[in-house]
C-alpha positions, 0 to 999 in steps of 0.5 A: 504523464505516466507513472515513471515520468511522474516518479522521475520528475518527483525525484528530480524536482526534490533533488534539484531543489535540495542541491540548489539550496545546498549550492547557494548555502555553500557558495555563500559560506565559501565567499563569506569565509574568504572575504572574512579572512581578508578582512581579519588580516587587514584589521589585524595589520591595522590594529598592530600598526595603530598600536605601534604608533601609539607606543612609539610615536604618540608624542610626535607630529604625524606629518613629520613621521609619515615616511618612517611610519609608512616604511614600518607599516608596509614592511610586513604587508602586501596591501596598499598602506595609506596614512591620512591626517586628522582632516582627511588629507592623504599624507603618504601612500605605499603605491607612490601616489602623488598629491594630497587628495582628500579621503573624506568621501570614503566611509571607512575613513569617516568612521576612523576619524570618529574613533571607530574601526572603518571597513569598506568594500567597493570599487576603487574609482581610479581603477574600477577594481573591487577592493576592501579597505580597513581604516584604523584611528591613530591615537596620540597624546592629544587624541586622534592624530590621523588614520592608517588605511590598508587597502587590498584588491579582491580580484584574486579572492573573487577568482578563487571563490568563483573557481570553488563555486564552479566546482560546487555547481559542477558537482551539483549537476553531476549529483542531479544527473546521477539521481536522474539515472538512479530515479529512472532505474528505480522507477522501472522496478515499480513501473515494470511491475505495474505494466505486468499487472496491467497486462495480466488484468487486461488479459483477464478482462478479455476472459483469459483467466489463465494469465498470471501476473509476475511477482517481482518483489515482496512489496505491495505490488507483489501482494497485489499480484498474488491477489490478482492471481488468486482471483483468477484461480478462483474465477477459473475454478468457479467457471469450471464448476459452473460448466460442470453445473450446466452440464450436470443440470442439463443431464438432470433435467433431460433424464426426468423429462425423457422419462415423463415424455416416454411414459406420456407417449406410452400411456397415450398409446395404451388409451387406458386399456392396461390399468396397471401400466397406467398407474405405474406410468402416472406414479413415475411421472409424479415422481419425476415431476417432484424431482424437477420441482426440487431442482427448480426450487434449489436454483430459485433458493440459491438465486435468492440467497445469493442476492440477499432476498431471503427473509427468515420467519422465526418462531420458537421451535421445540427441537425434540419434536421437530427432529423426531418428525423429520426422522419419521418422515424419512424412515420409509426411505431408509427402510427401502435402502436397508439403512438404519435411521436413528434419532437420539434427542433429549427432551430437555433441549431448549427451544430455539428461535428459527425459521422452521421451514428453512431448518427443515430444508437443511435437515432433509438435505443433510439426511438425504446426502447421508442416505444417498452415500450410505450403502446397505446395512449402514446407519444414519444417526441424528443427535441433538445436545445442549451446549454452552451458548446454544444447541448442537445438531449432528447428522452422522452416517457410515457412508463412503466419506468425503475426500480430504481434497473435497472437504474444503470445497463442498460448501461452494456453489455448484461443487459436487465431490466424490465424482457424483453426477447427481444433483445440482451441487447447491444443496450444501451451499444453500444449507450453509447460507441458511445456518449462517443467516440464523447466526449459527455454523455448519461444519463437516467432519469426514473420513474416507470409508468411515463416514461423515458427520455434519455438525450444526451449531445454533445459538439459543 
């Protein structure tokens, strides 16, 4: 059973049960109201008749006054009037019934003979008609002289109640029908959105991430559509980055391999006759091999970070000496590029508990990027300062800077900004993961044509 059938079925079940309960209550109330009105009218007539008898005929013999009493009792009532003796014998009947039958079998007559008001509803044996009878004791000076009994047919009352019941049932059926139609229409507003989400999800599962779920309403399903579309957009972007990465890495691998193979063939052909050529070739082969090793190491590191397999080996590290040593290590490269590399570190900076090799990997990556994108006569500065709760390390350059549309994506895997075709696009992503693993943060501030500032915050 689909969602629409379940929703409509739920609506229909709730409304049908509610309407049925309401119908039963209303029908019972209407029936009770009409029957009670008839009963109150008869009781009022009987009480009035008994009062009249007690006031004017209480000293008279009931059997001798029955004709006068019957005439007076039935004058203002359409109901059948009966006057019954103390023994239960019928004395007079407004319908003209002949004979003197005993009325003691009727419960209302029995109660009235005992001095109470008797009320009975049932079927008249002679006509099999539903009737309501009210018997009232007639009090004389000697006690209970007899009973006055009012009897009325309930046929018309029952017809009236039945007509009202039919109207109520018809209205109830109409209400259920309207609710069913409204339930179908309302359920479609939900199921149509679900169907569109299902269609879009199926397209995405088949690899078509250009598919989008339509957002109809600002509700939970609308939020789900936004989430699904955002996920598809992210997957599309990641797929594009992955394709760029594969293309870039293929190019990066092909270049050193081509160089290595070319120099290997050249050196094999030379057979060691030209010593200078041999040394140059071996140096280039070594350089290109180191380059390939770095790329493979980056890929392995990324795979380990992505799978949570990296463990940190923390030691107490003196940042002052650590940063100065890195500056000395990269100073020759900066000099070859005609770039000023400056390290400004205070000796009072506290030690930090870090994995030295991993932090060195981050620093070399940041400084390498700074040198790569800084032109001749530029500068790269390394600062380290103590701040509240930790230390801050800054690598600042006067390079090309990072475009505003790239700054939010540079930490994503495979992303390379500034139209760069060098590297795997994993360096900053790995560096960010390393700093986060240390409980710190890595942020970038940059302006095109002014330079970039990489800021590392490590807790003490």
